[in-house]
C-alpha positions as CSV (number, residue, x, y, z in Angstrom):
1,X,19.5,50.3,-90.7
2,X,17.2,47.4,-89.2
3,X,16.2,47.4,-85.7
4,X,14.9,44.9,-83.1
5,X,12.1,46.9,-81.4
6,X,10.7,45.1,-78.3
7,X,6.8,47.5,-77.6
8,X,5.5,46.8,-74.4
9,X,1.7,48.0,-74.3
10,X,0.1,48.1,-71.0
11,X,-3.3,47.1,-70.3
12,X,-4.5,51.0,-69.5
13,X,-4.0,51.5,-73.0
14,X,-4.8,48.8,-74.4
15,X,-8.2,49.7,-71.6
16,X,-8.4,53.5,-72.2
17,X,-8.9,53.4,-68.7
18,X,-12.0,51.7,-69.0
19,X,-12.8,48.1,-67.8
20,X,-13.5,46.9,-71.7
21,X,-10.6,46.8,-74.5
22,X,-10.6,49.6,-77.1
23,X,-10.5,47.8,-80.0
24,X,-9.8,50.5,-82.3
25,X,-6.7,51.6,-80.4
26,X,-5.6,47.7,-80.9
27,X,-6.0,48.1,-84.6
28,X,-4.2,51.1,-84.6
29,X,-1.4,50.0,-82.5
30,X,-1.3,47.2,-84.8
31,X,-1.4,49.7,-88.2
32,X,2.2,51.5,-86.5
33,X,3.8,48.1,-85.4
34,X,3.0,46.9,-89.1
35,X,4.5,50.3,-90.3
36,X,8.2,49.5,-88.7
37,X,8.2,46.0,-90.1
38,X,7.7,47.0,-93.7
39,X,10.3,49.9,-93.4
40,X,12.7,46.5,-92.3
41,X,12.5,46.5,-88.6
42,X,11.7,43.9,-86.2
43,X,8.9,44.2,-83.8
44,X,8.1,42.4,-81.1
45,X,5.2,42.8,-78.6
46,X,5.0,42.4,-74.7
47,X,1.2,42.5,-74.5
48,X,-0.9,42.7,-70.9
49,X,-4.2,42.6,-71.1
50,X,-5.2,38.8,-70.0
51,X,-6.8,39.2,-67.0
52,X,-8.9,42.7,-68.1
53,X,-9.8,40.7,-70.9
54,X,-10.8,37.5,-68.7
55,X,-13.3,40.3,-66.8
56,X,-14.6,41.8,-69.7
57,X,-16.0,38.0,-71.1
58,X,-17.2,36.8,-67.7
59,X,-19.3,40.2,-67.2
60,X,-17.3,41.7,-64.9
61,X,-17.9,39.1,-61.8
62,X,-17.4,40.3,-58.1
63,X,-14.4,38.1,-57.3
64,X,-11.8,37.7,-54.1
65,X,-8.5,38.6,-54.8
66,X,-6.9,35.2,-54.6
67,X,-4.7,33.7,-57.1
68,X,-6.5,31.1,-58.5
69,X,-9.1,33.4,-59.6
70,X,-6.3,35.4,-61.3
71,X,-5.2,32.3,-63.3
72,X,-9.1,31.5,-64.0
73,X,-9.6,35.1,-65.4
74,X,-5.8,35.1,-67.5
75,X,-7.1,31.5,-68.4
76,X,-9.9,32.8,-70.1
77,X,-8.5,36.4,-71.3
78,X,-5.4,35.2,-72.9
79,X,-6.7,33.2,-75.7
80,X,-9.3,35.8,-76.5
81,X,-6.3,38.7,-76.3
82,X,-4.4,36.9,-78.9
83,X,-7.4,35.7,-80.9
84,X,-8.2,39.7,-81.2
85,X,-4.0,40.7,-81.8
86,X,-4.0,37.8,-84.2
87,X,-7.1,39.8,-86.5
88,X,-5.5,43.1,-86.2
89,X,-2.2,42.4,-87.4
90,X,-3.7,40.1,-90.1
91,X,-5.3,43.3,-91.0
92,X,-2.3,44.6,-92.8
93,X,-0.9,40.6,-93.9
94,X,0.8,39.7,-90.7
95,X,1.5,36.6,-88.9
96,X,2.1,36.2,-84.9
97,X,2.9,33.7,-82.2
98,X,2.4,33.5,-79.2
99,X,4.7,32.9,-75.9
100,X,4.4,32.6,-72.4
101,X,6.7,33.2,-70.3
102,X,7.7,32.7,-66.3
103,X,10.4,33.5,-64.2
104,X,11.5,29.9,-64.3
105,X,11.9,30.5,-67.9
106,X,14.4,32.9,-67.6
107,X,16.2,32.0,-64.2
108,X,17.3,28.2,-65.5
109,X,20.1,28.8,-68.3
110,X,18.7,26.3,-70.6
111,X,15.0,27.5,-70.5
112,X,16.2,31.0,-71.2
113,X,18.7,29.3,-74.1
114,X,15.5,27.7,-75.3
115,X,13.3,31.0,-75.2
116,X,16.0,33.2,-76.6
117,X,15.8,30.4,-79.7
118,X,12.4,30.2,-80.4
119,X,12.1,34.0,-80.5
120,X,14.7,34.7,-82.7
121,X,13.3,31.8,-84.9
122,X,9.8,33.6,-85.1
123,X,11.9,36.9,-85.9
124,X,13.8,35.3,-88.7
125,X,10.5,33.8,-89.8
126,X,8.9,37.5,-90.3
127,X,6.6,36.6,-87.8
128,X,5.2,39.7,-84.8
129,X,6.1,37.5,-81.3
130,X,3.2,38.4,-78.7
131,X,4.6,37.4,-75.2
132,X,2.6,37.3,-71.8
133,X,3.3,36.2,-68.5
134,X,1.8,32.9,-68.1
135,X,-0.2,34.0,-65.6
136,X,-2.7,31.1,-65.4
137,X,-0.1,28.7,-64.6
138,X,2.5,30.9,-62.4
139,X,2.7,31.0,-58.9
140,X,3.6,33.9,-56.6
141,X,7.0,32.4,-56.4
142,X,7.9,32.2,-60.1
143,X,6.0,35.3,-61.5
144,X,7.7,38.3,-62.5
145,X,5.1,40.3,-61.4
146,X,5.0,43.1,-63.8
147,X,4.9,43.1,-67.7
148,X,7.1,45.7,-67.6
149,X,9.7,43.6,-66.0
150,X,8.9,41.0,-68.1
151,X,9.6,43.5,-71.3
152,X,13.0,44.5,-70.1
153,X,14.1,40.7,-69.9
154,X,12.9,40.4,-73.8
155,X,14.6,42.9,-74.6
156,X,17.6,41.2,-73.1
157,X,17.0,37.8,-74.9
158,X,16.3,39.8,-78.1
159,X,19.2,41.6,-77.7
160,X,17.2,44.4,-78.8
161,X,18.2,47.8,-80.0
162,X,15.0,49.7,-78.0
163,X,12.4,49.1,-75.7
164,X,9.7,51.5,-75.9
165,X,7.5,51.5,-72.9
166,X,3.7,52.7,-73.8
167,X,1.8,53.7,-70.7
168,X,-1.2,56.0,-69.9
169,X,1.4,59.0,-68.9
170,X,3.2,61.1,-71.4
171,X,6.9,59.6,-70.1
172,X,8.4,60.5,-66.3
173,X,8.2,63.3,-64.3
174,X,10.0,65.5,-61.9
175,X,7.2,64.5,-60.0
176,X,3.8,63.0,-59.0
177,X,1.5,65.4,-61.8
178,X,-1.6,63.9,-60.5
179,X,-0.7,65.6,-57.0
180,X,1.7,68.4,-58.1
181,X,1.1,71.0,-60.9
182,X,4.5,71.4,-61.1
183,X,5.5,69.1,-62.5
184,X,7.5,68.8,-65.8
185,X,8.2,65.7,-67.9
186,X,11.8,64.4,-67.8
187,X,13.2,64.4,-71.7
188,X,16.3,62.5,-71.0
189,X,17.5,60.6,-67.5
190,X,21.1,59.0,-68.0
191,X,21.5,58.5,-63.8
192,X,18.8,56.6,-62.6
193,X,19.2,57.5,-58.5
194,X,17.3,57.6,-55.5
195,X,16.1,61.4,-56.1
196,X,14.4,59.8,-59.3
197,X,13.5,56.7,-58.2
198,X,11.1,59.0,-55.1
199,X,9.5,60.6,-58.6
200,X,8.5,57.5,-60.1
201,X,4.8,56.8,-59.1
202,X,2.0,53.9,-59.1
203,X,-0.4,52.8,-61.4
204,X,-2.8,55.5,-62.1
205,X,-5.9,53.1,-63.5
206,X,-5.8,50.6,-61.2
207,X,-6.0,47.3,-63.8
208,X,-2.3,47.1,-64.4
209,X,0.6,45.8,-62.0
210,X,3.1,48.1,-62.9
211,X,3.7,51.9,-62.4
212,X,6.1,54.1,-63.1
213,X,8.9,52.2,-60.7
214,X,8.8,49.9,-62.1
215,X,9.3,50.7,-65.9
216,X,11.9,52.4,-63.8
217,X,13.6,49.5,-63.1
218,X,12.6,48.1,-65.9
219,X,14.7,51.1,-68.3
220,X,17.7,50.2,-66.1
221,X,18.0,46.9,-66.6
222,X,17.8,46.9,-70.5
223,X,19.7,50.0,-70.8
224,X,22.4,47.2,-68.7
225,X,22.2,45.1,-72.0
226,X,22.3,47.7,-74.9
227,X,19.4,48.4,-75.6
228,X,17.6,52.4,-75.6
229,X,14.3,52.7,-73.7
230,X,11.9,55.3,-74.4
231,X,9.0,56.0,-71.6
232,X,5.9,57.4,-73.4
233,X,2.3,58.0,-73.7
234,X,0.6,55.2,-75.5
235,X,-2.5,57.4,-76.8
236,X,0.3,59.8,-78.7
237,X,-0.7,59.8,-82.5
238,X,1.6,57.6,-84.5
239,X,3.9,57.6,-80.8
240,X,5.5,54.1,-81.9
241,X,7.0,55.5,-85.5
242,X,8.3,58.7,-84.1
243,X,10.0,56.8,-80.8
244,X,11.6,54.6,-83.8
245,X,12.5,57.7,-85.5
246,X,14.2,59.1,-83.0
247,X,12.1,62.0,-82.4
248,X,12.3,63.7,-78.8
249,X,8.4,62.4,-77.5
250,X,8.1,60.8,-73.6
251,X,11.7,59.8,-71.2
252,X,14.3,58.9,-73.4
253,X,17.2,56.3,-71.5
254,X,20.3,56.0,-73.7
255,X,21.5,52.8,-73.5
256,X,25.1,52.1,-71.8
257,X,28.2,52.8,-74.0
258,X,29.1,49.3,-72.9
259,X,26.2,46.7,-72.8
260,X,27.1,43.5,-71.3
261,X,28.3,40.4,-73.3
262,X,26.0,37.5,-74.0
263,X,26.9,35.3,-71.1
264,X,26.3,38.4,-68.7
265,X,22.8,38.7,-70.3
266,X,21.3,35.6,-68.2
267,X,23.2,37.3,-65.2
268,X,21.3,40.2,-65.6
269,X,17.9,38.8,-66.5
270,X,17.8,35.5,-64.7
271,X,18.3,34.3,-61.5
272,X,16.7,36.8,-58.3
273,X,19.9,36.9,-56.1
274,X,19.8,34.2,-53.5
275,X,21.7,36.1,-51.0
276,X,24.3,38.5,-50.2
277,X,28.2,39.4,-49.7
278,X,29.1,42.0,-48.2
279,X,32.7,43.2,-48.9
280,X,35.4,45.8,-47.9
281,X,36.6,48.9,-49.6
282,X,39.6,47.7,-51.3
283,X,37.9,44.5,-52.7
284,X,35.2,46.9,-53.8
285,X,37.9,48.8,-55.6
286,X,39.0,45.7,-57.1
287,X,35.9,44.9,-58.7
288,X,34.8,48.3,-59.8
289,X,38.4,49.7,-60.7
290,X,40.6,47.1,-61.3
291,X,38.4,45.0,-63.0
292,X,39.2,42.5,-60.8
293,X,37.3,38.7,-59.2
294,X,35.8,38.5,-56.0
295,X,38.8,36.9,-53.5
296,X,37.5,35.7,-50.0
297,X,40.1,38.2,-48.6
298,X,37.3,40.6,-49.3
299,X,34.0,39.6,-47.8
300,X,33.3,41.2,-45.1
301,X,30.0,39.0,-44.1
302,X,27.5,37.0,-45.8
303,X,23.9,36.9,-45.9
304,X,21.4,34.3,-46.3
305,X,21.5,30.5,-47.3
306,X,22.7,29.4,-50.8
307,X,23.8,26.8,-52.9
308,X,27.1,27.4,-54.9
309,X,26.0,28.1,-58.5
310,X,23.3,30.5,-56.9
311,X,23.3,34.3,-58.0
312,X,24.2,36.4,-55.4
313,X,24.0,40.4,-54.6
314,X,27.4,41.6,-53.9
315,X,27.2,45.1,-51.2
316,X,29.4,47.5,-50.2
317,X,30.1,48.5,-46.7
318,X,27.4,50.7,-46.7
319,X,25.1,48.0,-48.7
320,X,24.8,49.6,-51.5
321,X,24.7,47.4,-54.8
322,X,27.9,47.1,-55.7
323,X,27.6,43.9,-58.4
324,X,25.4,40.8,-59.3
325,X,27.6,37.0,-60.1
326,X,27.9,33.4,-59.9
327,X,29.2,32.2,-56.3
328,X,31.6,29.6,-56.7
329,X,31.2,28.1,-53.0
330,X,28.0,28.3,-51.2
331,X,26.9,30.3,-48.3
332,X,28.2,28.1,-45.5
333,X,31.6,27.5,-47.4
334,X,31.8,31.3,-47.5
335,X,30.8,31.7,-43.6
336,X,34.5,29.8,-42.9
337,X,36.1,31.1,-45.4
338,X,35.2,35.2,-45.6
339,X,38.6,36.9,-44.6
340,X,41.1,34.8,-45.7
341,X,43.6,34.9,-47.8
342,X,43.1,32.2,-51.3
343,X,45.7,29.9,-50.5
344,X,43.8,29.4,-47.3
345,X,40.8,28.0,-48.5
346,X,41.3,24.3,-48.7
347,X,43.4,24.2,-45.4
348,X,40.0,25.7,-43.9
349,X,36.9,23.3,-46.0
350,X,39.4,20.5,-46.9
351,X,38.5,21.1,-50.6
352,X,38.6,24.6,-52.7
353,X,36.1,24.6,-55.6
354,X,39.4,27.5,-56.7
355,X,40.8,31.1,-55.5
356,X,37.8,32.8,-56.3
357,X,34.5,33.7,-55.0
358,X,32.3,35.1,-57.9
359,X,35.2,34.9,-60.8
360,X,34.8,38.2,-63.3
361,X,33.1,35.8,-66.0
362,X,30.6,35.1,-64.0
363,X,30.2,38.8,-62.5
364,X,28.1,41.9,-63.4
365,X,28.5,45.8,-62.2
366,X,25.8,47.4,-61.3
């Protein structure tokens, strides 16, 4: 059976924890990807490393840690990184295509669909997409921030079956193995809770942006969209093939049994919540158990300033994240209609955009 597989390769995997890229290991990773392609699978690579390559190309200059310097290093490094991937995949007869994305490309519905179509077309022509964040132009406001998150969004865009996060650790541990010798590898995770989040550590090498906590967030995103997720060591022999074959390796996060449908994938992947709606227990029960839309009567409080059509978080009275959705009313309107019956909306506002605040079709439970 053909599987669509997203492989995220962290900077620490590419460098082996050194200041330079390990080209021999990059060839080995390309070989493993090529073996999957020959077996009939579709492979997408989310590759970190542009800034590290830029530093190497400029002979490791002493630079202030400014956004402009990071953008300069990324601009220098990204071209070289793609040249290397093109050459290494070419050894095995494969073509690659570059895609550079920012948060803006997934927050806007039209750009989200355009990126999805481009990705699907590359795969249809048996071209391996090599994807990275567009660090050379991304500002702090539009950065995704780490390639773990980017790879999860790519898995959603591509409707992938498997997201493989290759890192400098064998997987997720019960505690930080760097400081706790009793820490043990967790082979499978079916529920992500606060205890598990507390066990996730930060980047070991300091070369990359993400740590295990960002991989946990990425796994939670991707599995909700229907992708199985595996966190594994990027230098384990034949790790890509073994993970794709279903071997017990690293930490596995099974896909949720009922992944979100296509329209809701964008809500999950794209727009950052612009505000929050706190709902009472009755509304929470109606959303979770009854499969209902959110009505103004169930809203207890409104937080933040947002416009009609923005994404908002829906929180319980205890501030637990319950859902995310697209609001049909702006924050000013909601302050005036919170707690009222749907039939009273027009009387309070002088107009109405419908009886519901967040329709079930525009809402995803978390």
